[in-house]
N, CA, C and O atoms as CSV, one atom per row, in Angstrom:
chain,resi,resn,atom,element,x,y,z
A,1,MET,N,N,0.839,-1.170,0.000
A,1,MET,CA,C,0.000,0.000,0.000
A,1,MET,C,C,0.887,1.238,0.000
A,1,MET,O,O,1.682,1.426,0.921
A,2,MET,N,N,0.765,2.078,-1.014
A,2,MET,CA,C,1.579,3.287,-1.109
A,2,MET,C,C,0.758,4.511,-0.729
A,2,MET,O,O,-0.408,4.638,-1.099
A,3,GLU,N,N,1.388,5.398,0.012
A,3,GLU,CA,C,0.776,6.665,0.362
A,3,GLU,C,C,1.581,7.773,-0.303
A,3,GLU,O,O,2.767,7.600,-0.584
A,4,ASN,N,N,0.956,8.878,-0.549
A,4,ASN,CA,C,1.640,10.014,-1.159
A,4,ASN,C,C,2.392,10.794,-0.086
A,4,ASN,O,O,1.956,11.870,0.324
A,5,ARG,N,N,3.507,10.261,0.364
A,5,ARG,CA,C,4.323,10.914,1.385
A,5,ARG,C,C,5.709,11.178,0.830
A,5,ARG,O,O,6.194,10.460,-0.044
A,6,THR,N,N,6.325,12.203,1.343
A,6,THR,CA,C,7.693,12.507,0.932
A,6,THR,C,C,8.625,12.342,2.126
A,6,THR,O,O,8.189,12.352,3.277
A,7,HIS,N,N,9.906,12.191,1.837
A,7,HIS,CA,C,10.913,12.123,2.891
A,7,HIS,C,C,12.162,12.835,2.407
A,7,HIS,O,O,12.318,13.087,1.213
A,8,GLY,N,N,13.036,13.153,3.322
A,8,GLY,CA,C,14.245,13.909,3.021
A,8,GLY,C,C,15.327,13.112,2.335
A,8,GLY,O,O,16.357,13.675,1.965
A,9,GLY,N,N,15.129,11.827,2.153
A,9,GLY,CA,C,16.122,10.960,1.548
A,9,GLY,C,C,16.640,9.956,2.562
A,9,GLY,O,O,16.647,10.221,3.764
A,10,ILE,N,N,17.070,8.808,2.074
A,10,ILE,CA,C,17.578,7.742,2.933
A,10,ILE,C,C,18.967,7.352,2.439
A,10,ILE,O,O,19.174,7.142,1.244
A,11,ILE,N,N,19.912,7.258,3.369
A,11,ILE,CA,C,21.281,6.869,3.041
A,11,ILE,C,C,21.591,5.580,3.778
A,11,ILE,O,O,21.441,5.502,4.997
A,12,LEU,N,N,22.025,4.564,3.035
A,12,LEU,CA,C,22.369,3.270,3.623
A,12,LEU,C,C,23.875,3.036,3.517
A,12,LEU,O,O,24.512,3.452,2.550
A,13,ILE,N,N,24.429,2.368,4.518
A,13,ILE,CA,C,25.855,2.053,4.527
A,13,ILE,C,C,26.069,0.710,5.221
A,13,ILE,O,O,25.402,0.397,6.207
A,14,ASP,N,N,26.996,-0.069,4.703
A,14,ASP,CA,C,27.404,-1.312,5.364
A,14,ASP,C,C,28.398,-0.929,6.459
A,14,ASP,O,O,29.590,-0.775,6.194
A,15,GLN,N,N,27.917,-0.780,7.658
A,15,GLN,CA,C,28.698,-0.257,8.774
A,15,GLN,C,C,29.907,-1.129,9.102
A,15,GLN,O,O,30.921,-0.610,9.569
A,16,GLN,N,N,29.828,-2.405,8.877
A,16,GLN,CA,C,30.923,-3.302,9.214
A,16,GLN,C,C,32.065,-3.242,8.204
A,16,GLN,O,O,33.169,-3.707,8.487
A,17,ARG,N,N,31.810,-2.683,7.048
A,17,ARG,CA,C,32.793,-2.707,5.971
A,17,ARG,C,C,33.711,-1.488,5.955
A,17,ARG,O,O,34.852,-1.588,5.505
A,18,TYR,N,N,33.238,-0.341,6.437
A,18,TYR,CA,C,33.978,0.908,6.317
A,18,TYR,C,C,34.305,1.498,7.678
A,18,TYR,O,O,33.564,1.321,8.646
A,19,SER,N,N,35.428,2.203,7.733
A,19,SER,CA,C,35.804,2.896,8.967
A,19,SER,C,C,34.972,4.167,9.112
A,19,SER,O,O,34.323,4.606,8.162
A,20,THR,N,N,34.995,4.746,10.294
A,20,THR,CA,C,34.281,5.995,10.537
A,20,THR,C,C,34.782,7.091,9.601
A,20,THR,O,O,33.985,7.860,9.064
A,21,GLY,N,N,36.083,7.167,9.407
A,21,GLY,CA,C,36.651,8.169,8.509
A,21,GLY,C,C,36.183,7.982,7.074
A,21,GLY,O,O,35.898,8.956,6.377
A,22,ASP,N,N,36.104,6.714,6.627
A,22,ASP,CA,C,35.602,6.435,5.278
A,22,ASP,C,C,34.149,6.881,5.131
A,22,ASP,O,O,33.771,7.459,4.112
A,23,ILE,N,N,33.344,6.611,6.147
A,23,ILE,CA,C,31.929,6.988,6.109
A,23,ILE,C,C,31.790,8.504,6.050
A,23,ILE,O,O,30.993,9.026,5.271
A,24,LEU,N,N,32.561,9.210,6.867
A,24,LEU,CA,C,32.506,10.675,6.843
A,24,LEU,C,C,32.957,11.223,5.492
A,24,LEU,O,O,32.364,12.172,4.979
A,25,GLY,N,N,33.992,10.639,4.917
A,25,GLY,CA,C,34.446,11.062,3.592
A,25,GLY,C,C,33.382,10.830,2.534
A,25,GLY,O,O,33.177,11.670,1.658
A,26,GLY,N,N,32.701,9.689,2.615
A,26,GLY,CA,C,31.623,9.402,1.676
A,26,GLY,C,C,30.462,10.361,1.823
A,26,GLY,O,O,29.875,10.793,0.831
A,27,LEU,N,N,30.128,10.699,3.074
A,27,LEU,CA,C,29.055,11.672,3.308
A,27,LEU,C,C,29.425,13.037,2.745
A,27,LEU,O,O,28.593,13.712,2.140
A,28,MET,N,N,30.665,13.437,2.944
A,28,MET,CA,C,31.112,14.728,2.396
A,28,MET,C,C,31.042,14.712,0.867
A,28,MET,O,O,30.629,15.696,0.253
A,29,ASN,N,N,31.438,13.615,0.265
A,29,ASN,CA,C,31.368,13.485,-1.189
A,29,ASN,C,C,29.918,13.578,-1.665
A,29,ASN,O,O,29.632,14.252,-2.655
A,30,LEU,N,N,29.011,12.910,-0.970
A,30,LEU,CA,C,27.598,12.963,-1.320
A,30,LEU,C,C,27.073,14.395,-1.226
A,30,LEU,O,O,26.383,14.869,-2.129
A,31,ILE,N,N,27.400,15.077,-0.138
A,31,ILE,CA,C,26.949,16.456,0.068
A,31,ILE,C,C,27.469,17.382,-1.037
A,31,ILE,O,O,26.767,18.294,-1.474
A,32,GLU,N,N,28.704,17.139,-1.483
A,32,GLU,CA,C,29.311,17.988,-2.507
A,32,GLU,C,C,28.783,17.717,-3.909
A,32,GLU,O,O,28.865,18.585,-4.777
A,33,THR,N,N,28.242,16.524,-4.140
A,33,THR,CA,C,27.865,16.152,-5.506
A,33,THR,C,C,26.363,16.071,-5.758
A,33,THR,O,O,25.933,16.058,-6.911
A,34,VAL,N,N,25.563,16.018,-4.702
A,34,VAL,CA,C,24.113,15.859,-4.868
A,34,VAL,C,C,23.400,16.971,-4.102
A,34,VAL,O,O,23.706,17.213,-2.935
A,35,SER,N,N,22.461,17.642,-4.745
A,35,SER,CA,C,21.725,18.720,-4.077
A,35,SER,C,C,20.666,18.131,-3.149
A,35,SER,O,O,20.288,16.966,-3.274
A,36,ALA,N,N,20.201,18.950,-2.229
A,36,ALA,CA,C,19.151,18.528,-1.296
A,36,ALA,C,C,17.886,18.131,-2.054
A,36,ALA,O,O,17.193,17.194,-1.659
A,37,GLU,N,N,17.591,18.827,-3.117
A,37,GLU,CA,C,16.402,18.501,-3.908
A,37,GLU,C,C,16.541,17.143,-4.585
A,37,GLU,O,O,15.558,16.413,-4.716
A,38,GLU,N,N,17.751,16.798,-5.014
A,38,GLU,CA,C,17.986,15.506,-5.658
A,38,GLU,C,C,17.895,14.356,-4.659
A,38,GLU,O,O,17.563,13.233,-5.040
A,39,VAL,N,N,18.182,14.617,-3.407
A,39,VAL,CA,C,18.162,13.582,-2.374
A,39,VAL,C,C,16.724,13.263,-1.942
A,39,VAL,O,O,16.422,12.132,-1.563
A,40,ARG,N,N,15.859,14.252,-2.002
A,40,ARG,CA,C,14.477,14.094,-1.540
A,40,ARG,C,C,13.806,12.888,-2.201
A,40,ARG,O,O,13.819,12.738,-3.423
A,41,ASN,N,N,13.225,12.039,-1.363
A,41,ASN,CA,C,12.477,10.844,-1.799
A,41,ASN,C,C,13.342,9.795,-2.498
A,41,ASN,O,O,12.816,8.944,-3.215
A,42,GLN,N,N,14.657,9.843,-2.298
A,42,GLN,CA,C,15.563,8.890,-2.942
A,42,GLN,C,C,16.265,8.024,-1.902
A,42,GLN,O,O,16.348,8.376,-0.725
A,43,LEU,N,N,16.761,6.896,-2.361
A,43,LEU,CA,C,17.542,5.975,-1.539
A,43,LEU,C,C,18.960,5.965,-2.098
A,43,LEU,O,O,19.156,5.721,-3.288
A,44,PHE,N,N,19.956,6.230,-1.239
A,44,PHE,CA,C,21.353,6.261,-1.658
A,44,PHE,C,C,22.140,5.206,-0.900
A,44,PHE,O,O,21.949,5.018,0.302
A,45,PHE,N,N,23.023,4.522,-1.606
A,45,PHE,CA,C,23.969,3.606,-0.988
A,45,PHE,C,C,25.306,4.332,-0.924
A,45,PHE,O,O,25.883,4.662,-1.960
A,46,LEU,N,N,25.795,4.581,0.269
A,46,LEU,CA,C,26.970,5.424,0.466
A,46,LEU,C,C,28.253,4.774,-0.046
A,46,LEU,O,O,29.230,5.478,-0.302
A,47,GLY,N,N,28.275,3.471,-0.198
A,47,GLY,CA,C,29.484,2.768,-0.625
A,47,GLY,C,C,30.092,3.320,-1.909
A,47,GLY,O,O,31.313,3.422,-2.019
A,48,GLY,N,N,29.259,3.674,-2.873
A,48,GLY,CA,C,29.763,4.232,-4.129
A,48,GLY,C,C,30.441,5.573,-3.926
A,48,GLY,O,O,31.420,5.885,-4.603
A,49,TYR,N,N,29.934,6.356,-3.012
A,49,TYR,CA,C,30.525,7.669,-2.723
A,49,TYR,C,C,31.828,7.519,-1.941
A,49,TYR,O,O,32.739,8.335,-2.082
A,50,ILE,N,N,31.913,6.477,-1.118
A,50,ILE,CA,C,33.153,6.200,-0.382
A,50,ILE,C,C,34.235,5.745,-1.361
A,50,ILE,O,O,35.372,6.213,-1.303
A,51,ARG,N,N,33.871,4.833,-2.254
A,51,ARG,CA,C,34.847,4.321,-3.230
A,51,ARG,C,C,35.349,5.430,-4.139
A,51,ARG,O,O,36.518,5.423,-4.525
A,52,ALA,N,N,34.485,6.393,-4.493
A,52,ALA,CA,C,34.908,7.518,-5.336
A,52,ALA,C,C,35.965,8.351,-4.622
A,52,ALA,O,O,36.915,8.817,-5.252
A,53,VAL,N,N,35.810,8.544,-3.315
A,53,VAL,CA,C,36.786,9.302,-2.532
A,53,VAL,C,C,38.104,8.527,-2.458
A,53,VAL,O,O,39.179,9.117,-2.574
A,54,GLN,N,N,38.024,7.225,-2.267
A,54,GLN,CA,C,39.222,6.394,-2.137
A,54,GLN,C,C,40.008,6.336,-3.439
A,54,GLN,O,O,41.226,6.161,-3.402
A,55,ARG,N,N,39.349,6.477,-4.598
A,55,ARG,CA,C,40.033,6.446,-5.891
A,55,ARG,C,C,40.832,7.714,-6.149
A,55,ARG,O,O,41.792,7.697,-6.919
A,56,ASN,N,N,40.444,8.813,-5.509
A,56,ASN,CA,C,41.137,10.101,-5.739
A,56,ASN,C,C,42.297,10.295,-4.857
A,56,ASN,O,O,42.968,11.324,-4.937
């Protein structure tokens, strides 16, 4: 059953796989690359943003 509700966005992370510093770096990367409007009503997996930081 779907309702017409909105949310600010959901971010998922595999907590056992990444260090706290990696998670913070991924969050910073997400904040720098995605606007608040783009995040609204979306589901993000932070792992891709962490890996992008690690590649640079």
